[in-house]
Structures are given as structure tokens and as C-alpha cells.
One Martini backbone bead per residue (centre of mass of N, CA, C, O) as a GRO file, in nm:
protein
  483
    1MET     BB    1   0.100   0.033   0.015
    2SER     BB    2   0.046   0.370   0.013
    3SER     BB    3   0.170   0.646   0.216
    4THR     BB    4   0.111   0.901  -0.001
    5SER     BB    5  -0.194   0.944  -0.070
    6LEU     BB    6  -0.281   1.175   0.124
    7MET     BB    7  -0.083   1.390   0.024
    8ILE     BB    8  -0.188   1.391  -0.278
    9SER     BB    9  -0.509   1.442  -0.237
   10VAL     BB   10  -0.389   1.730  -0.151
   11SER     BB   11  -0.349   2.013  -0.287
   12PRO     BB   12  -0.179   2.304  -0.262
   13ASP     BB   13  -0.404   2.495  -0.374
   14GLU     BB   14  -0.617   2.387  -0.139
   15SER     BB   15  -0.472   2.472   0.139
   16SER     BB   16  -0.628   2.753   0.181
   17LEU     BB   17  -0.814   2.587   0.312
   18ARG     BB   18  -0.953   2.564   0.618
   19ARG     BB   19  -0.907   2.335   0.889
   20GLY     BB   20  -1.179   2.413   1.114
   21LEU     BB   21  -1.315   2.130   1.158
   22SER     BB   22  -1.445   1.947   1.396
   23SER     BB   23  -1.611   1.691   1.531
   24ILE     BB   24  -1.843   1.864   1.640
   25HIS     BB   25  -1.906   2.002   1.375
   26VAL     BB   26  -1.971   1.751   1.206
   27ILE     BB   27  -2.198   1.645   1.381
   28GLY     BB   28  -2.368   1.903   1.361
   29ILE     BB   29  -2.409   1.895   1.054
   30VAL     BB   30  -2.548   1.624   1.038
   31VAL     BB   31  -2.785   1.681   1.228
   32SER     BB   32  -2.887   1.953   1.102
   33SER     BB   33  -2.930   1.842   0.805
   34ILE     BB   34  -3.147   1.625   0.885
   35VAL     BB   35  -3.297   1.798   1.095
   36GLY     BB   36  -3.607   1.910   1.031
   37THR     BB   37  -3.949   1.833   0.947
   38GLY     BB   38  -3.990   1.525   0.895
   39ILE     BB   39  -4.031   1.416   1.192
   40PHE     BB   40  -4.317   1.593   1.212
   41ILE     BB   41  -4.462   1.448   0.934
   42ARG     BB   42  -4.405   1.157   0.792
   43SER     BB   43  -4.577   0.953   0.971
   44ALA     BB   44  -4.848   0.989   0.830
   45SER     BB   45  -4.787   0.856   0.551
   46MET     BB   46  -4.680   0.593   0.677
   47MET     BB   47  -4.948   0.506   0.805
   48GLN     BB   48  -5.102   0.498   0.538
   49ASP     BB   49  -4.922   0.264   0.420
   50VAL     BB   50  -4.934   0.041   0.678
   51GLY     BB   51  -5.160   0.073   0.936
   52ALA     BB   52  -4.923   0.033   1.166
   53ALA     BB   53  -4.730   0.123   1.426
   54PRO     BB   54  -4.486  -0.077   1.424
   55LEU     BB   55  -4.417  -0.026   1.117
   56VAL     BB   56  -4.325   0.263   1.148
   57VAL     BB   57  -4.081   0.208   1.329
   58VAL     BB   58  -3.942   0.006   1.138
   59ALA     BB   59  -3.910   0.208   0.902
   60TRP     BB   60  -3.721   0.400   1.054
   61ILE     BB   61  -3.500   0.192   1.101
   62ALA     BB   62  -3.449   0.113   0.806
   63GLY     BB   63  -3.384   0.401   0.703
   64GLY     BB   64  -3.144   0.444   0.895
   65LEU     BB   65  -2.964   0.206   0.803
   66LEU     BB   66  -2.945   0.295   0.507
   67SER     BB   67  -2.816   0.571   0.570
   68LEU     BB   68  -2.567   0.449   0.708
   69ALA     BB   69  -2.467   0.306   0.457
   70GLY     BB   70  -2.415   0.570   0.305
   71ALA     BB   71  -2.220   0.700   0.511
   72LEU     BB   72  -2.004   0.476   0.492
   73SER     BB   73  -1.944   0.508   0.191
   74TYR     BB   74  -1.871   0.817   0.202
   75ALA     BB   75  -1.643   0.795   0.409
   76GLU     BB   76  -1.443   0.655   0.226
   77LEU     BB   77  -1.435   0.867   0.001
   78SER     BB   78  -1.358   1.115   0.179
   79THR     BB   79  -1.084   0.994   0.297
   80LEU     BB   80  -0.960   0.947   0.011
   81MET     BB   81  -1.101   1.251  -0.081
   82PRO     BB   82  -1.023   1.538   0.100
   83ARG     BB   83  -1.237   1.750  -0.062
   84ALA     BB   84  -1.380   1.990  -0.207
   85GLY     BB   85  -1.722   1.871  -0.316
   86GLY     BB   86  -1.726   1.565  -0.294
   87GLU     BB   87  -1.910   1.417  -0.524
   88TYR     BB   88  -1.760   1.555  -0.751
   89VAL     BB   89  -1.490   1.414  -0.696
   90PHE     BB   90  -1.576   1.120  -0.712
   91LEU     BB   91  -1.687   1.132  -1.008
   92ARG     BB   92  -1.432   1.234  -1.144
   93GLU     BB   93  -1.243   0.991  -1.066
   94ALA     BB   94  -1.436   0.757  -1.184
   95PHE     BB   95  -1.581   0.913  -1.469
   96GLY     BB   96  -1.526   1.209  -1.493
   97ARG     BB   97  -1.612   1.537  -1.575
   98PRO     BB   98  -1.893   1.517  -1.705
   99VAL     BB   99  -2.038   1.379  -1.468
  100ALA     BB  100  -1.961   1.585  -1.251
  101PHE     BB  101  -2.095   1.826  -1.387
  102LEU     BB  102  -2.386   1.721  -1.385
  103PHE     BB  103  -2.409   1.728  -1.084
  104GLY     BB  104  -2.351   2.034  -1.043
  105TRP     BB  105  -2.571   2.137  -1.231
  106MET     BB  106  -2.809   2.020  -1.064
  107ARG     BB  107  -2.737   2.153  -0.791
  108PHE     BB  108  -2.780   2.441  -0.893
  109LEU     BB  109  -3.047   2.467  -1.053
  110VAL     BB  110  -3.240   2.272  -0.844
  111GLY     BB  111  -3.114   2.255  -0.557
  112ALA     BB  112  -3.200   2.549  -0.477
  113GLY     BB  113  -3.502   2.478  -0.440
  114ILE     BB  114  -3.473   2.361  -0.157
  115SER     BB  115  -3.378   2.618  -0.021
  116ALA     BB  116  -3.630   2.779  -0.096
  117ALA     BB  117  -3.834   2.593   0.048
  118VAL     BB  118  -3.716   2.630   0.332
  119ALA     BB  119  -3.748   2.936   0.352
  120VAL     BB  120  -4.059   2.932   0.315
  121GLY     BB  121  -4.112   2.743   0.551
  122VAL     BB  122  -4.019   2.932   0.769
  123ALA     BB  123  -4.231   3.152   0.705
  124THR     BB  124  -4.480   2.971   0.748
  125PHE     BB  125  -4.437   2.906   1.046
  126LEU     BB  126  -4.439   3.205   1.139
  127ALA     BB  127  -4.724   3.262   1.034
  128ASP     BB  128  -4.864   3.061   1.226
  129ALA     BB  129  -4.761   3.204   1.493
  130PHE     BB  130  -4.819   3.538   1.389
  131SER     BB  131  -5.020   3.618   1.171
  132LEU     BB  132  -4.970   3.691   0.882
  133SER     BB  133  -5.015   3.844   0.607
  134ALA     BB  134  -5.097   3.860   0.306
  135PRO     BB  135  -5.016   3.904   0.008
  136TRP     BB  136  -4.962   4.193  -0.183
  137SER     BB  137  -4.884   4.009  -0.439
  138GLN     BB  138  -5.001   3.838  -0.751
  139THR     BB  139  -4.860   3.605  -1.002
  140SER     BB  140  -4.918   3.433  -1.303
  141LEU     BB  141  -4.692   3.186  -1.462
  142ARG     BB  142  -4.613   3.036  -1.782
  143ILE     BB  143  -4.358   2.773  -1.798
  144PHE     BB  144  -4.311   2.493  -1.951
  145HIS     BB  145  -4.606   2.386  -1.850
  146PHE     BB  146  -4.575   2.567  -1.593
  147GLN     BB  147  -4.699   2.693  -1.292
  148TRP     BB  148  -4.624   3.016  -1.166
  149GLN     BB  149  -4.607   3.175  -0.836
  150LEU     BB  150  -4.600   3.510  -0.782
  151GLU     BB  151  -4.481   3.658  -0.477
  152TRP     BB  152  -4.553   3.938  -0.239
  153GLY     BB  153  -4.449   3.940   0.107
  154PRO     BB  154  -4.379   3.852   0.423
  155ARG     BB  155  -4.265   3.572   0.346
  156GLN     BB  156  -4.052   3.673   0.142
  157VAL     BB  157  -3.899   3.855   0.336
  158ILE     BB  158  -3.814   3.631   0.530
  159ALA     BB  159  -3.675   3.442   0.329
  160LEU     BB  160  -3.463   3.646   0.224
  161SER     BB  161  -3.342   3.711   0.501
  162ALA     BB  162  -3.244   3.428   0.566
  163ILE     BB  163  -3.053   3.397   0.328
  164GLY     BB  164  -2.879   3.650   0.377
  165ILE     BB  165  -2.781   3.594   0.667
  166LEU     BB  166  -2.665   3.306   0.623
  167ALA     BB  167  -2.469   3.382   0.401
  168ALA     BB  168  -2.302   3.579   0.571
  169LEU     BB  169  -2.213   3.366   0.779
  170ASN     BB  170  -2.067   3.186   0.543
  171CYS     BB  171  -1.836   3.417   0.493
  172ARG     BB  172  -1.696   3.313   0.702
  173ASN     BB  173  -1.531   3.113   0.869
  174VAL     BB  174  -1.569   2.773   0.905
  175ARG     BB  175  -1.571   2.762   1.213
  176ALA     BB  176  -1.810   2.949   1.260
  177SER     BB  177  -2.011   2.777   1.099
  178GLY     BB  178  -1.974   2.521   1.270
  179THR     BB  179  -2.077   2.648   1.533
  180THR     BB  180  -2.359   2.715   1.432
  181GLN     BB  181  -2.436   2.420   1.371
  182ALA     BB  182  -2.399   2.317   1.661
  183MET     BB  183  -2.627   2.493   1.776
  184PHE     BB  184  -2.855   2.381   1.608
  185ALA     BB  185  -2.819   2.089   1.697
  186GLY     BB  186  -2.867   2.138   1.998
  187PHE     BB  187  -3.156   2.234   1.967
  188LYS     BB  188  -3.275   1.981   1.827
  189ILE     BB  189  -3.203   1.777   2.042
  190ALA     BB  190  -3.358   1.914   2.272
  191VAL     BB  191  -3.640   1.894   2.149
  192LEU     BB  192  -3.647   1.584   2.119
  193LEU     BB  193  -3.592   1.521   2.420
  194VAL     BB  194  -3.842   1.653   2.533
  195LEU     BB  195  -4.043   1.471   2.386
  196ILE     BB  196  -3.937   1.202   2.491
  197VAL     BB  197  -3.958   1.249   2.798
  198ALA     BB  198  -4.254   1.338   2.805
  199ALA     BB  199  -4.364   1.075   2.680
  200LEU     BB  200  -4.259   0.888   2.899
  201LEU     BB  201  -4.405   1.019   3.139
  202ALA     BB  202  -4.694   0.996   3.023
  203THR     BB  203  -4.700   0.689   3.002
  204TYR     BB  204  -4.655   0.627   3.305
  205SER     BB  205  -4.895   0.799   3.419
  206ARG     BB  206  -5.116   0.626   3.260
  207GLY     BB  207  -5.030   0.302   3.246
  208ALA     BB  208  -5.073   0.321   2.927
  209VAL     BB  209  -5.130   0.231   2.591
  210ARG     BB  210  -5.201   0.249   2.283
  211PRO     BB  211  -5.322   0.059   2.051
  212ALA     BB  212  -5.162  -0.114   1.772
  213VAL     BB  213  -5.368  -0.064   1.535
  214ALA     BB  214  -5.528  -0.062   1.261
  215THR     BB  215  -5.631   0.112   1.012
  216SER     BB  216  -5.852   0.218   0.747
  217VAL     BB  217  -5.626   0.209   0.565
  218ASN     BB  218  -5.527   0.123   0.255
  219THR     BB  219  -5.293  -0.133   0.197
  220GLY     BB  220  -4.983  -0.292   0.035
  221ALA     BB  221  -4.805  -0.413   0.230
  222TYR     BB  222  -4.504  -0.425   0.109
  223GLY     BB  223  -4.548  -0.167  -0.055
  224GLY     BB  224  -4.616   0.013   0.189
  225PHE     BB  225  -4.347  -0.029   0.338
  226ALA     BB  226  -4.163   0.082   0.117
  227LEU     BB  227  -4.284   0.368   0.120
  228ALA     BB  228  -4.210   0.425   0.415
  229VAL     BB  229  -3.904   0.401   0.380
  230LEU     BB  230  -3.878   0.627   0.169
  231ALA     BB  231  -3.980   0.849   0.357
  232ALA     BB  232  -3.752   0.816   0.563
  233LEU     BB  233  -3.517   0.879   0.371
  234GLN     BB  234  -3.599   1.176   0.329
  235ALA     BB  235  -3.566   1.252   0.635
  236TYR     BB  236  -3.249   1.161   0.632
  237ASN     BB  237  -3.173   1.359   0.443
  238GLY     BB  238  -2.825   1.531   0.462
  239TRP     BB  239  -2.550   1.388   0.532
  240VAL     BB  240  -2.400   1.470   0.257
  241TYR     BB  241  -2.302   1.764   0.314
  242VAL     BB  242  -2.029   1.704   0.465
  243THR     BB  243  -1.864   1.605   0.211
  244MET     BB  244  -1.819   1.904   0.094
  245LEU     BB  245  -1.612   1.961   0.365
  246ALA     BB  246  -1.347   1.783   0.363
  247GLY     BB  247  -1.129   2.024   0.312
  248GLU     BB  248  -1.217   2.141   0.638
  249VAL     BB  249  -1.105   1.902   0.811
  250ALA     BB  250  -0.961   1.819   1.092
  251ASP     BB  251  -0.813   1.538   1.103
  252PHE     BB  252  -0.966   1.344   0.895
  253GLY     BB  253  -0.860   1.050   0.944
  254ARG     BB  254  -0.993   1.051   1.246
  255ASN     BB  255  -1.274   1.231   1.240
  256TYR     BB  256  -1.468   1.197   0.999
  257ALA     BB  257  -1.604   0.915   1.003
  258ARG     BB  258  -1.694   0.910   1.304
  259SER     BB  259  -1.875   1.165   1.280
  260ILE     BB  260  -2.078   1.069   1.073
  261ILE     BB  261  -2.171   0.820   1.230
  262ALA     BB  262  -2.253   0.959   1.493
  263GLY     BB  263  -2.464   1.153   1.375
  264THR     BB  264  -2.648   0.936   1.249
  265LEU     BB  265  -2.707   0.776   1.510
  266ILE     BB  266  -2.841   1.001   1.667
  267VAL     BB  267  -3.081   1.037   1.475
  268ILE     BB  268  -3.196   0.754   1.482
  269ILE     BB  269  -3.259   0.745   1.783
  270LEU     BB  270  -3.443   0.992   1.795
  271TYR     BB  271  -3.652   0.909   1.581
  272VAL     BB  272  -3.747   0.646   1.714
  273LEU     BB  273  -3.836   0.769   1.990
  274VAL     BB  274  -4.044   0.966   1.879
  275ASN     BB  275  -4.222   0.742   1.744
  276ILE     BB  276  -4.292   0.603   2.004
  277GLY     BB  277  -4.451   0.845   2.106
  278TYR     BB  278  -4.664   0.849   1.892
  279VAL     BB  279  -4.775   0.540   1.926
  280THR     BB  280  -4.847   0.576   2.243
  281LEU     BB  281  -5.024   0.872   2.233
  282LEU     BB  282  -5.131   0.792   1.948
  283SER     BB  283  -5.336   0.707   1.723
  284PRO     BB  284  -5.338   0.585   1.413
  285SER     BB  285  -5.555   0.790   1.313
  286ASP     BB  286  -5.413   1.045   1.413
  287ILE     BB  287  -5.161   1.011   1.235
  288ALA     BB  288  -5.297   0.970   0.949
  289SER     BB  289  -5.454   1.269   0.982
  290SER     BB  290  -5.217   1.424   0.935
  291ASN     BB  291  -4.996   1.599   0.784
  292SER     BB  292  -5.033   1.581   0.423
  293ALA     BB  293  -5.123   1.525   0.108
  294ALA     BB  294  -5.412   1.425   0.215
  295ASN     BB  295  -5.370   1.660   0.470
  296PRO     BB  296  -5.277   1.983   0.433
  297GLU     BB  297  -5.451   2.126   0.690
  298ALA     BB  298  -5.330   1.963   0.900
  299PRO     BB  299  -5.174   1.886   1.164
  300SER     BB  300  -4.903   1.775   1.279
  301VAL     BB  301  -4.777   1.516   1.457
  302GLY     BB  302  -4.596   1.693   1.635
  303ALA     BB  303  -4.821   1.888   1.728
  304LYS     BB  304  -5.002   1.674   1.857
  305LEU     BB  305  -4.803   1.580   2.071
  306ALA     BB  306  -4.760   1.857   2.206
  307ARG     BB  307  -5.060   1.888   2.296
  308VAL     BB  308  -5.067   1.637   2.476
  309LEU     BB  309  -4.822   1.735   2.662
  310PHE     BB  310  -4.879   2.087   2.670
  311GLY     BB  311  -5.113   2.172   2.505
  312SER     BB  312  -5.263   2.406   2.294
  313SER     BB  313  -5.020   2.623   2.319
  314ALA     BB  314  -4.799   2.452   2.146
  315GLY     BB  315  -4.839   2.533   1.850
  316ALA     BB  316  -4.664   2.794   1.826
  317LEU     BB  317  -4.404   2.667   1.934
  318MET     BB  318  -4.373   2.457   1.709
  319SER     BB  319  -4.348   2.657   1.476
  320VAL     BB  320  -4.084   2.782   1.575
  321THR     BB  321  -3.926   2.520   1.581
  322PHE     BB  322  -3.946   2.462   1.282
  323ALA     BB  323  -3.804   2.722   1.190
  324VAL     BB  324  -3.530   2.670   1.326
  325SER     BB  325  -3.479   2.402   1.188
  326GLY     BB  326  -3.479   2.522   0.901
  327LEU     BB  327  -3.241   2.717   0.942
  328GLY     BB  328  -3.029   2.498   0.982
  329ALA     BB  329  -3.063   2.364   0.702
  330LEU     BB  330  -3.004   2.622   0.537
  331HIS     BB  331  -2.723   2.682   0.643
  332CYS     BB  332  -2.599   2.416   0.540
  333ALA     BB  333  -2.654   2.454   0.237
  334LEU     BB  334  -2.498   2.739   0.218
  335LEU     BB  335  -2.226   2.599   0.306
  336SER     BB  336  -2.186   2.336   0.118
  337ALA     BB  337  -2.267   2.361  -0.189
  338PRO     BB  338  -2.049   2.580  -0.284
  339ARG     BB  339  -1.809   2.373  -0.293
  340ILE     BB  340  -1.877   2.257  -0.567
  341PHE     BB  341  -1.839   2.522  -0.740
  342TYR     BB  342  -1.552   2.569  -0.656
  343ALA     BB  343  -1.438   2.304  -0.778
  344MET     BB  344  -1.535   2.355  -1.067
  345ALA     BB  345  -1.382   2.622  -1.113
  346ARG     BB  346  -1.095   2.497  -1.066
  347ASP     BB  347  -1.155   2.309  -1.335
  348GLY     BB  348  -1.295   2.499  -1.557
  349LEU     BB  349  -1.646   2.444  -1.512
  350PHE     BB  350  -1.693   2.745  -1.415
  351PHE     BB  351  -1.714   3.026  -1.281
  352ARG     BB  352  -1.425   3.183  -1.200
  353ALA     BB  353  -1.507   3.341  -0.938
  354LEU     BB  354  -1.566   3.070  -0.765
  355ALA     BB  355  -1.242   3.007  -0.711
  356GLN     BB  356  -1.243   3.211  -0.488
  357LEU     BB  357  -1.093   3.337  -0.194
  358ASP     BB  358  -1.103   3.477   0.096
  359ARG     BB  359  -0.839   3.631   0.245
  360ARG     BB  360  -0.949   3.635   0.548
  361THR     BB  361  -1.137   3.347   0.561
  362SER     BB  362  -1.118   3.119   0.331
  363ALA     BB  363  -1.384   3.160   0.176
  364PRO     BB  364  -1.627   3.089  -0.082
  365ARG     BB  365  -1.794   3.363  -0.133
  366ALA     BB  366  -1.889   3.362  -0.428
  367ALA     BB  367  -2.037   3.090  -0.415
  368VAL     BB  368  -2.235   3.170  -0.194
  369VAL     BB  369  -2.365   3.409  -0.344
  370TYR     BB  370  -2.464   3.276  -0.601
  371TYR     BB  371  -2.641   3.058  -0.469
  372SER     BB  372  -2.818   3.252  -0.297
  373VAL     BB  373  -2.934   3.419  -0.529
  374TRP     BB  374  -3.074   3.185  -0.673
  375ALA     BB  375  -3.253   3.103  -0.434
  376ALA     BB  376  -3.397   3.379  -0.419
  377ILE     BB  377  -3.525   3.371  -0.697
  378LEU     BB  378  -3.690   3.109  -0.646
  379THR     BB  379  -3.855   3.229  -0.417
  380LEU     BB  380  -4.006   3.435  -0.608
  381LEU     BB  381  -4.102   3.237  -0.837
  382GLY     BB  382  -4.151   2.969  -0.748
  383GLY     BB  383  -4.189   2.620  -0.784
  384TYR     BB  384  -3.998   2.462  -0.574
  385ASP     BB  385  -4.138   2.189  -0.560
  386ARG     BB  386  -4.054   2.101  -0.840
  387LEU     BB  387  -3.751   2.138  -0.797
  388SER     BB  388  -3.732   1.939  -0.563
  389ASN     BB  389  -3.818   1.690  -0.723
  390MET     BB  390  -3.586   1.704  -0.921
  391ALA     BB  391  -3.358   1.693  -0.711
  392ILE     BB  392  -3.419   1.421  -0.578
  393PHE     BB  393  -3.375   1.260  -0.831
  394GLY     BB  394  -3.081   1.352  -0.876
  395PHE     BB  395  -2.961   1.261  -0.609
  396TYR     BB  396  -3.026   0.950  -0.641
  397LEU     BB  397  -2.875   0.911  -0.901
  398PHE     BB  398  -2.593   0.992  -0.766
  399TYR     BB  399  -2.587   0.789  -0.545
  400CYS     BB  400  -2.551   0.552  -0.733
  401CYS     BB  401  -2.287   0.653  -0.863
  402ASN     BB  402  -2.118   0.659  -0.594
  403VAL     BB  403  -2.129   0.359  -0.529
  404ILE     BB  404  -1.999   0.274  -0.792
  405ALA     BB  405  -1.741   0.436  -0.739
  406LEU     BB  406  -1.647   0.271  -0.500
  407ILE     BB  407  -1.610   0.009  -0.661
  408VAL     BB  408  -1.416   0.114  -0.876
  409LEU     BB  409  -1.191   0.223  -0.670
  410ARG     BB  410  -1.130  -0.049  -0.540
  411HIS     BB  411  -0.993  -0.151  -0.808
  412ARG     BB  412  -0.815   0.086  -0.912
  413TRP     BB  413  -0.719   0.143  -0.587
  414ALA     BB  414  -0.619  -0.124  -0.428
  415ASP     BB  415  -0.323  -0.002  -0.305
  416THR     BB  416  -0.462   0.207  -0.139
  417GLU     BB  417  -0.477   0.391   0.128
  418ARG     BB  418  -0.732   0.362   0.394
  419PRO     BB  419  -0.857   0.524   0.663
  420PHE     BB  420  -1.145   0.416   0.551
  421ALA     BB  421  -1.357   0.125   0.554
  422ALA     BB  422  -1.629  -0.012   0.452
  423PRO     BB  423  -1.825  -0.205   0.609
  424GLY     BB  424  -1.946  -0.486   0.450
  425TYR     BB  425  -1.806  -0.525   0.197
  426PRO     BB  426  -2.055  -0.481  -0.050
  427TRP     BB  427  -2.337  -0.490   0.105
  428ILE     BB  428  -2.385  -0.210   0.226
  429PRO     BB  429  -2.365  -0.040  -0.032
  430LEU     BB  430  -2.583  -0.212  -0.186
  431ALA     BB  431  -2.818  -0.135  -0.002
  432PHE     BB  432  -2.813   0.166  -0.079
  433LEU     BB  433  -2.845   0.125  -0.380
  434PHE     BB  434  -3.123  -0.009  -0.363
  435ALA     BB  435  -3.265   0.231  -0.227
  436SER     BB  436  -3.209   0.435  -0.457
  437VAL     BB  437  -3.348   0.277  -0.682
  438SER     BB  438  -3.625   0.274  -0.543
  439MET     BB  439  -3.666   0.577  -0.547
  440LEU     BB  440  -3.658   0.604  -0.853
  441ALA     BB  441  -3.887   0.407  -0.918
  442ALA     BB  442  -4.110   0.555  -0.760
  443THR     BB  443  -4.090   0.815  -0.929
  444LEU     BB  444  -4.154   0.686  -1.205
  445VAL     BB  445  -4.432   0.559  -1.134
  446ARG     BB  446  -4.575   0.838  -1.085
  447GLY     BB  447  -4.527   1.020  -1.347
  448SER     BB  448  -4.361   1.272  -1.319
  449PRO     BB  449  -4.275   1.559  -1.495
  450GLU     BB  450  -4.011   1.625  -1.337
  451VAL     BB  451  -3.842   1.390  -1.448
  452ILE     BB  452  -3.821   1.486  -1.738
  453TRP     BB  453  -3.689   1.760  -1.667
  454ALA     BB  454  -3.443   1.644  -1.525
  455LEU     BB  455  -3.332   1.496  -1.774
  456ALA     BB  456  -3.320   1.745  -1.958
  457LEU     BB  457  -3.115   1.904  -1.782
  458LEU     BB  458  -2.892   1.699  -1.802
  459MET     BB  459  -2.861   1.716  -2.111
  460LEU     BB  460  -2.799   2.025  -2.108
  461GLY     BB  461  -2.518   1.985  -1.962
  462LEU     BB  462  -2.342   1.898  -2.203
  463PRO     BB  463  -2.315   2.171  -2.357
  464ALA     BB  464  -2.227   2.328  -2.105
  465TYR     BB  465  -1.961   2.183  -2.067
  466LEU     BB  466  -1.834   2.274  -2.337
  467VAL     BB  467  -1.849   2.575  -2.281
  468PHE     BB  468  -1.683   2.592  -2.021
  469ARG     BB  469  -1.428   2.451  -2.134
  470ARG     BB  470  -1.376   2.671  -2.357
  471ILE     BB  471  -1.374   2.944  -2.193
  472TYR     BB  472  -1.197   2.826  -1.980
  473ALA     BB  473  -0.942   2.744  -1.830
  474PRO     BB  474  -0.747   2.532  -1.738
  475PRO     BB  475  -0.681   2.354  -1.489
  476VAL     BB  476  -0.548   2.435  -1.153
  477VAL     BB  477  -0.554   2.131  -1.086
  478GLY     BB  478  -0.410   1.860  -1.017
  479PRO     BB  479  -0.371   1.551  -0.978
  480THR     BB  480  -0.557   1.318  -0.738
  481ALA     BB  481  -0.462   1.044  -0.765
  482PRO     BB  482  -0.366   0.794  -0.607
  483THR     BB  483  -0.042   0.593  -0.563
   0.00000   0.00000   0.00000
């Protein structure tokens, strides 16, 4: 094995990125990026799919273990190539720059739609808590057979303010951003622990739990359980963000992998315990009738549990909690995703300005600003739900590619020293690959037009790749393959 692989995998040009993230920061980023609003909402649709409380809990466990399989796979890739950009770097080394560019292209164009949706979600939760006024103006616009709703009002002001403030925070040095993420993670863990402990005390004080009987919802047996697991996977989605920051983790060989695993395990434990609280204190029908696509106006299952535990006044408090949780996820997205575009620009495959680092903070400020401005535009344009659907499809498509990349690089770089090797190889990575393929299949079965547009945008990325490669200078970064 080569003992020089780690030294070669980080180029001198990229050493100007400060390795300011500690283990606590990495764990905080993992926790904060995963824990959004899914844990307070997803169980409703999952109950509709399976119809029985125990199966909801099992689905959360299964989704958590599959997400851990993904985290283990990415941990090997990240410690093998500890550079800014994460998945972009993995795909570039395994399949070449065109495939890597397509990933970054999708992350920028429609991935920002998820950030826009989170920002508007934060404003929506605050509107529920403080009764904000209706939009001041509304305009409907039809583009490419999609109806876009342009709005301007208090919610848009709040959403844009959130993006602007959090983007400014991420223009500081990475250690300060990591500390902010750790604080968000601490808040989210505290909220979930309060719910868990209160649910445990309420269960003991009542002396009995609600029977875990089936609901009246028609389910499809194994198919229903599979859909529930897929819903859980979406709620666990987010751990991948920390891989984009691999070039800024201190002592990455020792801290990085264990921090990703620890953060993912913390979330799994919290999610499962919260759901045990749901199924013990709420009836299956209460859970199934909570906020979901089938019941868009109903309170969330998290809000229902809070009302059972703390009374009717807990509704506004939960809305604020949801908003703060969303802010943490938004901060993480605005921190991590720009590292992809920074890496692309350094390879001469994106706008040259994005390859620059701030001299004072060593942060890719231009990349943060560009991405944040685009997210803000999508916030005003509306239609971010459609963009989010496109992005989720693209994310899972490239999850599949990255697991295949792990297998390819295992063979191509067989003699390379690996600070961390995914345990249970190849079965654990293959389990995550199967879950990702299932997510793609479920999306295709739904026949969503967003899938067609997502594929069309990917194809549009091919001529865009040629344009960027022709316009900008040759790559400024030397070869990164370990020897």
C-alpha cells in the first residue's frame, strides 16, 4: 500500500482552505442537516402506507440503517479524497469530468430549489405562529407547461432575509460556520429530547399505551412498507452535505468518518424514540390524519404530540421550533453546496469567479453569494416544490453513481491506503444502492412530469459542459488520484 496517498490527495493549491472543522462541528453539521421538519411530518404518510403503528417504527429503523449504509460508503470516499466538493470529486475521479459536471449542474440549477423551499417553509411556520398578513401582490406565470406563482409579501421578505443573513454568516471562516451548525444541532437535539422525555413520563403516568391497531387506511402490504421506508429515507436525507466540506475538516483521517457515523447514529436513535412517542400517545388514526399530501390543512403529527404533552398552547411554540429547525437546515445547505461550485470552478468548469477564496476568511465567498442569489430568485419565482422534486430525483440518481464509484475505485486503486474502509463491503454499500434505485423507481412509477424535466436538464448539461470547458482556462488543480 502507498503511504503517500493522503499527501497527494490534497493539492497544494487547495491547502488555502482552512481545516477549521472539528469532530463536534462535523457531528453538528450531520445532525442539523438531517433534522429538519420531516420527523414532525413524515409519520402521517407512513401510517397511511402501512396502517399499523409497529410497522411505522420499523420503517424508521430500516430507513435509518439504510442511511447509515450510505454514510459509511461516503465516509470511505471522503477520507480517500478529502477535498472540497464531495460527490463532485468522487464522480470526477471515478467517471471523469463530464459526469461530475452534470452532478454539479443539477445541484446548482434545481438543488437551490430545495433551499428556496426551506426558506419559504421557515416563513410559513412563522406565519402560523404570528398570523402574518396575506401576500401584497400575486402573479401567475406559465413557463414550459408549468404554472409558476409569483408572490410578494411578508413571507417572501422573511424568506429572503433568512437566505441573506445565513449566507452572510457562511462568508465568515468555516470554523465560525461550524460553530453555528453545532448550535443549531444542539437546539434540535434538545427539542427532540424534550419530546422524548415528556412522552416517556406521560406514558408512565397514564399506566397504559394506546393499542397499536391497524387503521382504516387501505395498504398494500409489502408495497406499503416499502413506500414508508422511502418516506423515512427522505426524512434522513441531508447527511451527504458534510462530504462537501471534507477539504476543511481538521485531522480528517481520524475525525471525519467517525463523526459522520456518530452524527447519523444520533439522529437514528432520536427519530426512533420520537416515533415511539407518537405511537404510544396517539392512535393510528390520529397519526394517519395528520398533515400530509392527503391532509394538507391538518396539523402535523409533531404538533399533535406537543398538544397532548403540553396543551393547546403548544401549537405556536411548535411552529417556531419548526422554523428554527428549518433555519439550521438552510444554513447547512448555504454552507456546503457552494463548495461543489468552488471545486468546479477550480477545474475550469464553472464561472471563474467562484474559484476565488476570501483572503481574510479563506471561505469561497463568491460561490456562497452566487448560490444564495439563485436560491433567492427561486424563492420569488415560486414553483420550488417542482424544483425540489427534480432535485430529489437527481440526488438519488447520483447517490447510485457514487456507490458505483466506490466499487470502481476499490478496484482501480486497490493498493491505495484507506484511512477508513466501509465495513461489510460490498453488501452494505449495495444495500444503500438498492434503496436509492428503489427511490428512483418509485419516482418513475408516479409518472411525475418533473422527472422528465430533470432528465432534460441533465441532457442540457452536456452542451453546457462543452461551453464552460471552452470558455475557461485549463484546470488549475493537478491530478488527484492516489498513487
